[in-house]
RODO-2510 file (C-alpha; in nm, 4 decimals, decimal comma):
residues 194
     n   res          X          Y          Z
     1     m    -2,8980     0,1332    -0,0964
     2     v    -2,5592     0,2824    -0,0213
     3     t    -2,3608     0,3819    -0,3239
     4     a    -2,0063     0,4883    -0,3855
     5     e    -2,1531     0,8312    -0,4619
     6     i    -2,2932     0,8655    -0,1076
     7     k    -1,9602     0,7619     0,0459
     8     n    -1,7701     1,0009    -0,1803
     9     k    -2,0005     1,2899    -0,0858
    10     l    -1,9470     1,2099     0,2826
    11     r    -1,5709     1,1938     0,2303
    12     l    -1,5712     1,5379     0,0692
    13     r    -1,7952     1,6821     0,3407
    14     f    -1,5856     1,5469     0,6284
    15     k    -1,2545     1,6407     0,4647
    16     e    -1,3815     1,9977     0,4250
    17     l    -1,5072     2,0016     0,7833
    18     r    -1,1810     1,8568     0,9124
    19     n    -0,9748     2,1092     0,7169
    20     k    -1,1693     2,3991     0,8759
    21     q    -1,1200     2,2758     1,2331
    22     e    -0,8340     2,3596     1,4635
    23     a    -0,6062     2,0702     1,5470
    24     p    -0,6931     1,8988     1,8754
    25     s    -0,5032     2,0413     2,1724
    26     r    -0,2176     1,8469     2,3288
    27     d    -0,4337     1,7978     2,6406
    28     a    -0,7228     1,6602     2,4343
    29     l    -0,4888     1,4193     2,2555
    30     n    -0,3261     1,3098     2,5815
    31     n    -0,6680     1,2424     2,7361
    32     m    -0,7865     1,0559     2,4290
    33     f    -0,4758     0,8382     2,4158
    34     k    -0,5079     0,7601     2,7898
    35     i    -0,8465     0,6111     2,7014
    36     v    -0,6923     0,4212     2,4096
    37     i    -0,4203     0,2828     2,6401
    38     e    -0,6898     0,1648     2,8826
    39     e    -0,8628    -0,0072     2,5891
    40     i    -0,5342    -0,1703     2,4847
    41     g    -0,4919    -0,3079     2,8366
    42     e    -0,2380    -0,5895     2,8592
    43     a    -0,2211    -0,6430     2,4830
    44     e     0,1366    -0,6654     2,3590
    45     t     0,1180    -0,6456     1,9798
    46     i    -0,0395    -0,3235     1,8531
    47     f    -0,1018    -0,2383     1,4878
    48     c    -0,1321     0,1406     1,4576
    49     y    -0,1792     0,3726     1,1642
    50     v     0,0844     0,6390     1,1149
    51     s    -0,1069     0,9660     1,0895
    52     y    -0,0949     1,1740     0,7774
    53     d    -0,2302     1,5133     0,6840
    54     y    -0,5317     1,6002     0,9030
    55     e    -0,5805     1,2573     1,0635
    56     v    -0,5733     1,2417     1,4423
    57     p    -0,1970     1,2539     1,5136
    58     t    -0,0386     0,9249     1,6233
    59     h     0,3367     0,9860     1,5916
    60     e     0,3974     1,0640     1,9607
    61     f     0,1571     0,7891     2,0661
    62     i     0,3517     0,5301     1,8644
    63     k     0,6751     0,6495     2,0294
    64     q     0,5087     0,6112     2,3729
    65     l     0,3991     0,2562     2,2896
    66     l     0,7533     0,1700     2,1793
    67     a     0,8979     0,3234     2,4986
    68     a     0,6513     0,1129     2,7018
    69     g     0,7943    -0,2024     2,5427
    70     k     0,4970    -0,2842     2,3222
    71     t     0,5472    -0,4503     1,9858
    72     v     0,4258    -0,1815     1,7470
    73     l     0,3319    -0,2651     1,3907
    74     v     0,2648    -0,0070     1,1225
    75     p     0,0956    -0,0485     0,7849
    76     k     0,2741    -0,0797     0,4550
    77     c     0,0672    -0,1155     0,1399
    78     v     0,2078    -0,3040    -0,1571
    79     n    -0,0083    -0,3557    -0,4663
    80     d    -0,3296    -0,2676    -0,2771
    81     e    -0,2533    -0,5160     0,0005
    82     m    -0,1826    -0,3989     0,3545
    83     y     0,0916    -0,5620     0,5619
    84     a     0,1729    -0,5222     0,9321
    85     i     0,5405    -0,4336     0,9736
    86     s     0,7261    -0,4095     1,3039
    87     c     0,8425    -0,0594     1,3856
    88     e     1,1477    -0,0718     1,6065
    89     d     1,2467     0,2934     1,5636
    90     f     0,9845     0,5492     1,4604
    91     d     1,2523     0,7901     1,3383
    92     k     1,3604     0,5388     1,0714
    93     l     1,0230     0,5497     0,8945
    94     e     1,0344     0,7270     0,5590
    95     p     0,7620     0,8955     0,3513
    96     s     0,5925     0,6981     0,0765
    97     s     0,5286     0,8539    -0,2645
    98     i     0,2198     1,0262    -0,1171
    99     g     0,3927     1,1281     0,2066
   100     i     0,2715     0,8653     0,4557
   101     l     0,5515     0,7418     0,6813
   102     r     0,6229     0,3693     0,6551
   103     p     0,9210     0,1327     0,6603
   104     a     1,1395     0,2111     0,3584
   105     e     1,2595    -0,1429     0,2935
   106     t     1,0952    -0,3566     0,0270
   107     l     0,8441    -0,6189     0,1336
   108     k     1,0949    -0,8904     0,0423
   109     e     1,3612    -0,7273     0,2632
   110     l     1,1142    -0,6902     0,5506
   111     q     1,0118    -1,0558     0,5186
   112     a     1,3785    -1,1613     0,5234
   113     q     1,4264    -0,9538     0,8410
   114     g     1,1260    -1,1233     1,0061
   115     r     0,9413    -0,7915     1,0394
   116     v     0,6185    -0,8855     0,8578
   117     y     0,3590    -1,0053     1,1099
   118     s     0,0595    -1,2248     1,0377
   119     k    -0,2817    -1,0952     1,1432
   120     e    -0,3112    -1,3790     1,3949
   121     k    -0,0279    -1,2276     1,6010
   122     i    -0,1946    -0,8863     1,6343
   123     d    -0,3869    -0,8126     1,9550
   124     v    -0,5179    -0,4628     1,8794
   125     a    -0,5514    -0,2473     1,5677
   126     i    -0,5744     0,1317     1,5940
   127     v    -0,7434     0,2612     1,2816
   128     p    -0,7997     0,6135     1,1429
   129     i    -1,1542     0,7404     1,0929
   130     l    -1,2644     1,0177     0,8597
   131     a    -1,6316     0,9755     0,9579
   132     f    -1,8345     0,7086     1,1367
   133     y    -2,1904     0,5843     1,1606
   134     e    -2,2595     0,3665     1,4645
   135     m    -1,9464     0,1455     1,4681
   136     f    -1,8680     0,1647     1,0961
   137     r    -1,5818     0,3815     0,9784
   138     l    -1,5413     0,5757     0,6605
   139     g    -1,1863     0,6026     0,5360
   140     y    -1,0356     0,7328     0,2156
   141     g    -1,1976     0,4691    -0,0050
   142     g    -0,9207     0,2186    -0,0673
   143     g    -1,0784    -0,0479     0,1521
   144     n    -0,7352    -0,1487     0,2834
   145     y    -0,8310    -0,1565     0,6511
   146     d    -1,1557    -0,3455     0,5848
   147     k    -0,9692    -0,6073     0,3798
   148     f    -0,6955    -0,6318     0,6417
   149     l    -0,9282    -0,6613     0,9439
   150     k    -1,2021    -0,8795     0,7919
   151     n    -1,2525    -1,2153     0,9690
   152     t    -0,9917    -1,1500     1,2383
   153     k    -1,0106    -1,1618     1,6174
   154     i    -0,8144    -0,8381     1,6445
   155     k    -0,9661    -0,5775     1,8781
   156     k    -1,0440    -0,2842     1,6504
   157     i    -1,0130     0,0671     1,7966
   158     g    -1,1061     0,3569     1,5714
   159     i    -0,9655     0,7047     1,6353
   160     a    -1,1835     0,9969     1,5265
   161     h    -1,2062     1,3721     1,5463
   162     e    -1,4924     1,4847     1,7700
   163     f    -1,6938     1,6108     1,4709
   164     s    -1,6657     1,2859     1,2729
   165     k    -1,9937     1,1237     1,3737
   166     t    -2,2713     1,1126     1,1139
   167     e    -2,6306     0,9936     1,1172
   168     i    -2,6101     0,8855     0,7536
   169     d    -2,5891     0,5078     0,7301
   170     f    -2,3186     0,4435     0,4716
   171     s    -2,2365     0,0901     0,5879
   172     e    -2,2156    -0,1928     0,3388
   173     p    -2,1832    -0,5699     0,3949
   174     h    -1,8051    -0,5650     0,3357
   175     d    -1,7448    -0,2897     0,5957
   176     v    -1,5805    -0,4107     0,9171
   177     p    -1,7226    -0,2540     1,2363
   178     m    -1,4953    -0,1202     1,5056
   179     d    -1,5164    -0,2618     1,8584
   180     v    -1,4470     0,0790     2,0126
   181     i    -1,4285     0,4306     1,8730
   182     v    -1,2542     0,7027     2,0733
   183     a    -1,3009     1,0665     1,9727
   184     t    -1,0643     1,3544     2,0407
   185     n    -1,3114     1,5010     2,2915
   186     g    -1,2898     1,1811     2,5004
   187     e    -1,6228     1,0346     2,3905
   188     i    -1,6211     0,6567     2,3687
   189     y    -1,8483     0,4498     2,1473
   190     r    -1,8686     0,0737     2,1932
   191     k    -1,9931    -0,2074     1,9790
   192     k    -2,3256    -0,3322     2,1133
   193     t    -2,3105    -0,6841     2,2470
   194     v    -2,6052    -0,9203     2,2360
***
């Protein structure tokens, strides 16, 4: 049986491993994001995490999506609930209390501006991965992405460092599997279809 203790040990192990690694090269990131763009295909509304700390960097990728005319949504968490907020100008995002860039306006202001999107309007979600087993991701432990993506038809694309794969099954019934995982070395993992 998977316990919080196992997940916490994995989190510590992969954070330490990630902190010892060199950042992916610009070429590796460009190649990885070319694969992600192919996976996005004709989708118009993209929900994408805004990278923080040692996560796979997404800032330039978000700017490219905006320049390509895509509707880009970024997460904003309020009282442990994640919302998808339209990002019209990446440079207007501001750091949260822990340093993650997000829209600075209050949820009420964003709702009044029509910038809060329902999950049903999202075509693709690009999600950060600390570690993964098969198609299940391990994040930082808040469960925000699992809660947000549960029971949706959104195509789920996980972005991982090349060393993030584990053979330890940490998955639990509430974990939401990714449809595709793309690693910084260009490896692609796909959800098995029956």
